[in-house]
Structure formats: structure tokens, C-alpha cells
N, C-alpha and C positions, 0 to 999 in steps of 0.2 A: 440446514439453512446457511451455515458458514461456508460450505462448499459452493453454494450458489453465488455468494458475494465474491469469493475468490475467483471463480471461473469468469464471472461477468467482468470483474476488474481486469483480469488477464486479457480478455477479448477486446476490451476498450483500448488497452495499451498497444496491441499489435496482433495482426493476423500474420503468422509466420509460417515459413516453410522449414522443413527438417534440417537442411544443410545451411551452415553459416560459415563464412570465411571473413571474419573481421580483420582489419589490417593489423599488422604486427605492433604498430605504435599504440593503437587502442588497447590491445590485449596487454601490453606491457604496462600501460598506464593503469588499467583496471587491476592488474596483479599487484602493483605498488600501492594502490589506494586500498585494496581489500585483500591483504596478504593472508588472512585467515578464512577467506571465502571457501565454502564447501558446496559440493553438488552443483558446480558451475555448468550452466548450459547456455550456449549461444544459439540464436536463431536470427534469420535475416528475412526482410521483406523489401519491397520496392523503395521504402522510405529510409531504411537503415537497419540497425541491429537492436536486438533485445537480449539482454543477459539476465538470467534468473539464477539465484544462488541463495544459500543460507549463510548467516554469520551470527554467531552466538545464539543460535536457535531462531533467528528472525528471517522469514522468507522475504527476499528483496528482488524487485525487478527494475532494471534500468534500461531506458530506451535512449539510443544514440542515433544521430543522423549518419548519412553515408561518409561524412568527413570525420566522424568520431566525436562530434560535439554532443554534450549532454542535452537531452530534451526533457525528460522527466523520470521520476522514479516512484515506485509504490513499495511500501513496506507494510507487512501484515504482522500484528502483534497483539498482545493482551494489555489489559488495564495497567498492570504493574510497570509497563514501559512508557506510559503516557507522560508528557511533560507535566510538571506539578501544577502549573497554572490551569491547564486544560482539565486535569483530573479534579482539582478543587471546584472548578465551575460545574463540571458534570455532577459531582457528588452533592453540590448545593442545590442545583436545579432539578435533578432527577434522583433524589435521595432514596426513593423506593424502587429503583431500577438497578439491574445488574448489567455490567459491561460484558458483552459476549465476545466482542472482537473490535479491533481498530485497523483501519486502513489509512496510512499516511501518504499523502500525495505531495511531492515536491516538484515544482516546475519554475519557469521564469517569473511567476507571480509570487513565489514563496512557498510556504508549507501550509497545508490544510489537513484536517482530519475528518474522517467519516467513521463514526462509532455506531456499532449495532448494540442496542440495549434491549433488555427484555424484563418482563414481569410475568405474573401468572397468566395474564390474558393476552398480551400483545408483544410484538417486536417493534422497535423504534429505530429509525435511521436518523442520526443526528449529525449535522455538520458543525465543525468548530474551527475557529481561527487559532493561531498561536497565542492570542490574547485571551482565549477562553470565551469568545463570543459564540454562543450556541444558537442553532436554529434547527427546528424539526423539519426534516426533509420528507419523511413518510412514516406511516405506521401500518402494521398488519395485524389482524386478529389471528391468534393461534387457533389451529383446528383442535377440536377436542377429541 
């Protein structure tokens, strides 16, 4: 199930081609901002560039326009890396659920989180703001 969410989020970000040639200034800026990035992969489409990498074990994808301006980013991580305010809100409202994974989206509107929770019977997709305002996006019954 986790793979489905990661694949879907990646497809939403960009449909890319194999070869990418980001400009030197963008690559230098990226390398200065993320000096410890590992497994860095660049791809390009008609709208700009997508860089995928890991840093301290967190998979991150950043999308830039053709001029090298930041458009948005996705980070994929676990419960332990959630901001405290969001974690406390989730644990209070969904105390009987486990956090399976987190997708953090950053764009011009700020940061939002999509959490995948589960229990014995269902999967839950929860959206959260940085203030810990939670909303149920969807739920799926687990197959037996």
C-alpha cells in the first residue's frame, strides 16, 4: 500500500523523461542547500526539473521551473519525523490508529501533511495543516 502512495505522489509531481540537463546555477544551488544529499537523480519535462534524493534517510522530491525557481517538494517519512503539533493532534484524535507513513507537501501555500493511518480493519488517509487541523480524506477497508 505504501508503494502505491509513493508512486501516485511521484506521478502527480511530474511526468519526466530519462535525460535531464538542469542549468549549472540550479545544480550549484541545490548542492549548497543539500550538501549531504545521496542518490541524487535529476529528470526534466516540458515544465522544468525534478530532483529526487535522500537525506538522513528521508526520500525527497523537489520540482523547479525552467528558470530554476522552486515550485514544490514532497518528503516521505515516518511518524517520528512529524512536527510535534501535528503528532499530538493525530495521537489525540486517532489514538487507536497507527501511523503507516507521512507525505509532506511544501508549495507557495505553505506546508501540509498527508498521513496514512491504519488499524485492524481499515486504512485512513488524513490531511493535516501545520497547526494540527486534521481532516479525513478517505478510508479503505482492508482485504481479509
